[in-house]
N, C-alpha and C positions, 0 to 999 in steps of 0.2 A: 571495535569487534566486528569483525565480518557475518554479514547477514546468511552465507553459505550455513552457517553451523548449524547442529541439531540445538535441543533444548538440553538434552545431556551435555554436550559439548560445552555450550555456554555457562550451564551450570558447574562444570569442570573450573571453567576461567574464572567465575566469580568464586571459588569454592578456593581456589590455589590464591587468588589476591587477598582474599578476606585473613589466611592463615597467615600467608608470609608478609603481610602487613602492606602490602603494594598499594597505594593509594591512587597514584596517577594512571592514564591510561597510555603513558610512552611508550612503556614495555608489553603491552597487551600482543606486538606481535613476538617476541622472543618467549614470554608465558606460553603463548600459541605453539609455537613450535616446538616448546619443551614437554609440555603434554602429546604432541604427535609423535616424539622420538618415544615416548613411553605410554604410547599407545592410550592415552587419557587416564592412565593410573596415577590418581592424586598422590599415594603411598610413596611410589615410586620418584614422581617427579619431582614432591617436595624435598625428600630425603637428598635426590639430586642437585635441589637448588640450596638449600643449605650447606650442601658439601663443598660445591667450586660456584655457586651463582649461575649464571647463563654463561658460562664459559659451552659448555657440552652444545648449547642452543646456538650458539654464535658462530662453531666449528663446525657440528656434522650436517649432513647431507638431508634434508628432510624431504619426506616424498609425499604423495597423494596419498598413499595406500600402502599397505604392509605387505601385498600379496607380491608387488614389485621386488620388493627386496628379499625377500624370501627364496622366490621362486627364479629369478633371475640369475641360471648360473655366473652366464658370462659379464654381467658387470661386477659379480664378487671377483670374477677371475681378472677382469683389469683393474681393477683396485687393488689386488695383491701384487700382479707384475709390473702397473705403471707406477713410476716414482713421480710422486707428487711435486708442482714447482717448489722452488724457491722460496718463492715470495708469500704463499700462503702455509699454513699447518695443515697437517695430515689429518685429514676427518676420522673419526675410531669407527671401525667397524661395527655394523650391526649387528653381526654375531656375537660380538662379546659384550654386548647388553642383554643382560637377563634379565628375565617379568617373574623373579618367584615367586610371586602372587598366583600369575595365572598359570603357572607351572601344576599349581594343586589345583585338583578336579571340585574337591571339596567347596571350595570359598565360592563357586558358583553355586553350591546348593544352601547358602547361608541363608536366612531369613533377613530382610530387610525390613525397613519401617518405608512407610508413604513417605514421600516427598512432600514437603512445605515451601511451594515457591511464591514468589510475590505476583503482585496483580498488575496487568498493563493498566496505563495513565491514560486510555482510549476514551472512556468513560468522563473524564472532565472535561470534553467538549460539548457533550448532551448535557451535563453538569450546567456549563456556562451558556447554553443556547437557552434554555430553561427557564434560568435565573432571570436572564433580561427580558425574557417573556412574563415573567409573575411581576416583574416592577415594573413594565409597563402595565401591564394590567392592572393592579394596584394603584398605581397612576390613575390611568382612567376613573376607577370605580369610585377615587377619591374626589376628581372634579365634579365625578355625575353626583354623587350625594351633595357636593355642596352646592351644584345646580339646583338640584331638587329643594334642598332646603330654603335657597333664596327664592325661587319659584312660589312657595307654601307661605313663605312670609311678608310676598307681595303682593298677592293676587287672592282675591276673595272671590271664589265663586256663590253667585244666590243659590237658593235651592230651587232644582227644577225637577219637572214630569218628566221622567224615563219613558222614551219613545221605544215601546215592545217592537214597533216593526224595524226600529232601525238598529236596537238589539240582535233584534233575531237574523236580519241581513249582514253583521258581520262577525262573527263566531272565530272566523281565525286571528282578525284584528285583537280581538279581546286574548286568545289563548297564547298569543305574539309577546303582548304585553305583561301575561301572566310569567311568561318563561322569562323574560326580563327582570322582573322584579323577583322572583323565587331564585337564591341561587343554588350552584351546585350543588353542597351539601345537603340540604333539604331533598334536592331528586333522591340523592343519593340514600337518604333516609327511608324515604317512600317506597326507593325500588328493594329496600333490606326488608323491612315491613312486607310487605306483597310476598317475599321470596319464602319471610317465615311464616307466613300465615298458609302459604301455600306447600308447605314442606320444602322447599327449597333452600331455605337457610344449611351453611354448609359448618356450623359452628356446634354442631351437636356433635356425638361421641364418636362418629364414622372418621374423624382426624382431617377431612380431605382441606380444611381451612388453614392446618398447617404446612399443609405442601407448598415448595417453593412454586411460584410462575415461572413460565419460559423469559418473557418480557417485563421489562419494569413499567410500571403506571406511573408514570409522571403527574397523576392527578393528586395524588396524596403528597407530593414534593413539594418542600419550600426550604428556601435557603436556609432562614433562621431557626431550622426544628433542631432542637437540643433534645437529645434521649436522655442525657446524664438527670436533666432537673425532673424528669419527669420518673424517672429513678428514686431521686431523693421524697419524691410525695408517695411513690408505690410503696417504698419503705415504711413511711411514718402510717401509712393507715394499715389499720388493723381489719380491715374485709373489702375487698373488692367486687363483690356480689353479696346480692341477698336471694338468698331460695332455701328452700325447706332443706335439701341434703347436706348443705355445708354449715349451714347454724350453728347445728351441735358440736360439730368439729371445732367451727369458729370457737365458740363459748369453752372447750377444755384446751385447745392449744393459743397459745400468745405468742406473737412474735416477739424475737429476740432485741435487746435495745438498740435501734441503730439511728438516734437523733442527729449525728454527725452527718455532715455530704461525706457521697464516697470521694468525692476530689482529693481530699483530706487524709483519708483513711489508706486509699489505694494509689498505684502506679497505673491509673486508668485512661483510656480516651476514647473518643466515637468515630474518629476520623483521622487521614495519614496514616493506614492499614503497614504500608511499605518500611515508613519512618520503623513505628514499633518493630517491625521484622528484621529491620537491619539492627538495631539498637541488640535484639536478644542474640542475633545472628554474631556480633561482634563483640559483645561483651559477655556472650556465654550464659544468658539469664532467658528465665521463662517466660512464653509466651501462652497466654489462656484468652480464646475466642470465643466469645459470645455474642450469638445471633438471634435476634428477635422479631415478633412482626406485632401488628396492636390487638393480637388475640388477649382476651384476658385471662387464659392458661399460660401465655409469654410471662404476663403481667407478675402472675403468682411467683413463677418459675424465679423470677429475677428480684423478687422482694426475698422470697425465703432463701435463694443462696446467697445475697447479700447479709440477710439477718441471721446467719448460721454465725455461728461461736467458730462451729471449726475451720469456717471458710476466712473467716479472721485470722484465725489463731497461724493459716496457711499464711495469707499474703496481705496481711496488713502491712504496708508502707513503713512502719513506725515500730511495729513488733512483732511481726510476723516470722516464719521459719523462714519464709523464701520472700523476702519483700522485696526483691529486686525484682522479680516477677511482675511482666508486662500484660495488661489486661486489656482489650480492645471488646468492645461493644458496642452495638451500633444494632439499627431498625432496617432490615431489608426491604420493605414496604415504603421508607420514606428517606433512606441514605441509600445512594447510586452506587457510591463506594462499598458499603456493604453487601449490595445485591452484587455485586463484581466479585466481590471475596467470595459469596456463597457459591457462585457458577465456576469460580475455580477450584473451589476444594469440594465440587460437587454435592453439597449440600440438600437432602430429600424435602427434610421441613424442616418446622421452627418450632422450639429454641432447638437451638444447636449451642452445643459445648465442644470445645478442640482445647487441645492441650499441644503445644509444637516447644521443641530446645532442640539445641544443635548437638545432636549426639547421635551414637551407633550404636546397634545390638550387640556389635562385638569389638573388640579390640583390634580385630583385623582388618575391619573396616573401617575408611575414613570418615569422620563426623559430619554431619551435614543438617540443615534444617531438616526435621521429619517431622510426623504426628505420629503423636504416642498415643494419645487417646481421644476416640469422637466420641458423640452421643448424639443421635437424631431421635428426640423425643418425641412420641405420639402424645395426641391431645387424652386417653385415660391415665396418663402418668404426671398430668397436671391438671388434671379435673376438677380437684378439690385442692385446698390448704393441706389436708391429710396426705394426700397421696403427691403434692408438690413437696412436701417436705420430706417422705420418704425418700423421693426423688433423690431431692437435692442431697442428702444423708449418705445416700448409696454413691453418689458421683463423686461424690467431696472423698469418700472411703479410696475409690477405684483411684481416683487421681493422685491423694496422697501415695500409695503403691507405687505407680511410678516416678513419682518425684522423689522419694526415698532410697529408687534404686538407681534411677541415673543422674541425682545429685552428684555423687563425688565424682562422674565423668567430668561431669560441669567442673567441679572445683579444680580439680587437675589442669582441664583446659586452661582455667583461667591464670593456674599459675605458670603453666608452658607459656601463655602470652607474656604473661609479666617477664617470664626468665629471657624470652626474646625480647620486649622492649629495654629492658634491663640493659642486654648485651649488644641492643640496638644505640642504645642511650651512650653507655661506655666508646663504642667505637666513635659514634659521634664528638665526642668528647676528646677522645686522642685525635681525630679529623680538627677538629677546632683546634687542640692545643697546639696541632704538625702547623697549620694553618697560621696562628698567630708565632709561631718559631719562624716560620717562613717571614711572615709581614718583622718583625722584628730583624731578623736577617736585612732585609732589603733596606728597611730605617737604618739600620746602623752601616750599610754601605753607601749611602745616599749621604747620610751624615760624614762618612770618611770621604768621601767623592767631594764633598763640599769644603769639608777644611783642606784638605789636598790642593783643591781647586786655589783656593785662598792664600794658603801657603804657597804656592806657584804665582800669584797674584802680587803676592806680598814681596816676594822673591824679586820678580821682575823690577815691579815698583822701586825695588831699592836699586836695581840694577840702571835702572832707567835715570835716578837719581844721580847716582855714581858717574854716568856717563856725560850727562849732561854739565856736572861740574867741573869733571877734568876736562871738557872740553872748554869750557867757560877759561880755565886756566890755562890752557894750551893756545889759548887764540888772544890771553893778555888782557880779560877782560876788567885787572884792573886800570891798567892806561886808559882804557875809554872813558871810564868816569871821573879820574883823578886828572891833575895838572900839576907841571911846575910853578915854582914859585915866581916865575917871572910872566907869567899869562895874568893880566889883569881881571879876566872874563873867570873868576873864583870864587869859593866860600874859604874861608879855613878853618873848620872843625875839627872839634875833639871830641877823641869817642874813647868811652873806656869799657872793654870788652869783661865778661863774667868771671875770664880769671885773671882779671887784676890788671892786664896789659894796657897799655894807654896808647892810644895811636892817634894821630893828629896830619892831617891828608889835608891837601888842595881840592876841591872837588869844583867840579864844573857845573857852573851856574843852568846850563840846558840837560842836566839829566832830573829825571822824575824822584820821588820818592821811594818809588818801587825800585827803582836803582840801586838809591844806596842802601836800602832794604838789603838788597843782591850781593850788595858789596859787602855789607856784613856777614851775609849768609855766607860767602864764598871764603872769607877771613877765618871765620868757625872751621869750613870744613878743611882749610888747609893748615891751620893749627894741631886737625885733629891728625890729618895726617901725617904731617910733618912726625907727630908724635907715637904713629904706629910704624913707619918708617925708617925713624930712628935718623932722618939725615936732615939737610939742608935745604932752601928753597932751590936755590941755585941747582943740586943734584935733581931736586923735584923735576925741575924743568927737563933736562936732560933723558928723563927715564920716562915723561909723561904718556909717548905712544906706547908703552910696554903695560902703564896702570892701565890705559883703555883698552886695551887686547885683555888686560884681567881681569875685565870686568865681566867678560862674559856675555855681552846682549845680544841677541839673535841679529842676523844682520836686516833682516825685515823691521826692525824696529828702529835699528840704524837709520836705517833709510826715511825715517819718518821723526825727525830731531825735534825736539821742543822748543817753545818760543818762553819768553818771560812771562808772557801772559799764563798761558799752559803749567808752567812749574807754579807760578804763586794762586791756581788753583787747584791744583793735583798735590802738592807740596806745601801748603800753609806756612808760614814763618813759626817757629816755635820760639822765637823770644819777644821783644816792644823795644821799640827806642825810647826813651826817656828824659823829658829835659826835666832837670833835679828843681831849678827857681823855677816860676813857682813848679810844682810837678804838673807834671803834661806828658800825656801819652803821644806819641808822633804816630798817624794812622796811616798803614803803606797805601795811597794811591797814586793816581797817574798826574798829580800835580807837579810841577815844576819847583825847584829847592830857590830858585829865585823867586817866585811867586809866595813860596811861604815865609813868614817873616820869623821866625824861628829859628830860623836856619843861617842866617849872617851872623859868625863869631860864635858858633853855638858849640855847648859843651853837652855832650850826649851821655847816658848810661845803658847801656844795654843789662837786660837782664830776662832768663828765660820764663815763660809763662808756664811752660809742664814740668819745671825741676823737681816736684814731689815725686812725679812718675817715672821721670829717669832714675831717682835714685830708685827708687821700687824695683823698676826692671833691671838696674844696675846689681840690686842684693840678689832677686832673683838667677842669675845670669852666675854671681858668686857662689848661691849655693849650689848652682845644679854643678857646676866645675869642681865643688868642693866632693859633693857626690859621686 
């Protein structure tokens, strides 16, 4: 938020963000532009935001002052005559923006509640400095006391005769020792006694003691001070002072039952005023501020206030009519934050009570944190228990009138906020559903692409296998592994294929077992090819080039032919070569058949290893063809 804004303009920005539910600071510039367009009128700015968002703030030209827009005729003429660039939308004319509320003269005469702002945080630096000083002083006093105790226990001084001459010669030293020994509180008591004896005491009926000082006295400040603990003790006491004037009244009036702690009965705090202020503003709850000092009158007032049954009926957080009310109570003489609150709200004297709410005196005025009721009580109104009790009754009666009058406005604002939250939640759910749908579509697209790629890879793999096997047939792979019966460097091997066909061939001894497997693989492929083509092997050899061309393998892959090792790795054999007696599986490897003892005059069986899977695939193909 810019530092050039006035306090009213900053308050307007805060109110706009609070009502519209904007929590981050990223849209502060847009909020400010929208308020400038409507000349900081919250009603029209918020109405425009809920109608079209920040569209007007993003498209309209904003100016530093309204007079320039209304009186610069040439500027309007240029806007009406000049055509806008094609790449940017035409900004709306300022003459078309009508501020209906400011056209009504009587609206300016409507009474308004005093504003209830938050306090600055500048006082926290002073508190931090004095807190560190207090802790340091306490540590020094603690060490001093320990040293004095040690010296008293270890050193025994014999009785001596005091030299009066020496004592008279050092009065300053004796006074210095006296000042060191006596604590500061004793000197304050002595000074107060002297003021009282000479008629300078400020606790008498003049009420001057209740006036707020201009500066905070840190002599009474201590970081561990808690007013609520003292409030609990005040409530439990039947009398705070003893004098003839109030004794009879105390006997006739007994405080009401207040045996429980105030923290368990009320939403009360003695620090963090801004937090209570923000909660009341955001949640549309009441804020009750009570400021006191150390005087007996303030103690009477607080005791009678919390002991009053009407106060409990209104603000008890368990059973009160306005149980959500935030109560801030603090001591202006011992709490620097309370002193800051008193100066911001221009408190003249204590005890002080104030009712704050996010309301407005008229429906035509935008609601804001305002002071509905405040009372600076002078000393006569709390001079004794009877007067304090009557004062509390009158205050509760007046506060209750404002509560009953303006609570419906808060309830209506809560419902409006709930509706806004519901609509925002619905929009969020719709956005989440839309994003989820996009994510599902993206996942489906990725899955479809994966399936298409897998299908394409499978198709390429199938074509590469066909291309490789057809080229083996073309270049007569059978002749490279078999020989005629006249060659002596050979083995006669009989192989029974899964189809029942029996092959008897003479194989070269120099071939490996993998090449023997490749011979069977190619035989099975040729059988399948002959069956599909319905031709003899000699006819297939004549049209082998056409069959290779029909495979449709890309030329880039044709230029990268497979080797036997590559084929065995990429296309594992789906059959096994088995020796019947004794039953043994011949494993495909690079060992020559001449070195394998099982190949000489062998009879082998060929069995498929994935026969069941092939049958299932055939059944699925048949079902698809039938459908």
